[in-house]
C-alpha angles and dihedrals in degrees: 000000000000125000122213115188119185132180144150128262130184115244088240092057098044097095092048091048091050090050089054097043101048097062091038092055092044090055092047090050092051096045099039104024092236123150100231121202130195120197140166136190112261094235133062121214121204091342094308128112130200115228131187134198117201124198110181126198098005129162125251090257096054095085091064091049089049093052090052092048092049091051093046092049093048092232095153092065089069099045130084113225127341132335107242117211125202122185123206131178132199116264098183123001117239115256 
C-alpha cells in the first residue's frame, strides 16, 4: 500500500517544517527501507502552502511508525490544521 499525507503550512513555517521533515524521513527510510518523498504545490494561497508526504509500498505497520516519528519530530507544531492520510493500493502492476 502507498500512503499519501497532505496538510497545510504557513509560508513563515515552511523552513522549520522542512528542517523537521528531512531528518525524520531519512530515519524512516533507514529503519523501514521506504523511499520517502516530500512534495508541495507550486503556489501559495493567502500565505499558506499545501505539502504532501508520499510513502510508497509500505507495510501495514508503517502507519504507526510514521505517527510516532511525526510526534517525535514535532511536525504538527508547523502545520495548520490536520494531516490528512490517504491509502492507495496497486490494482495492476505496471509492465
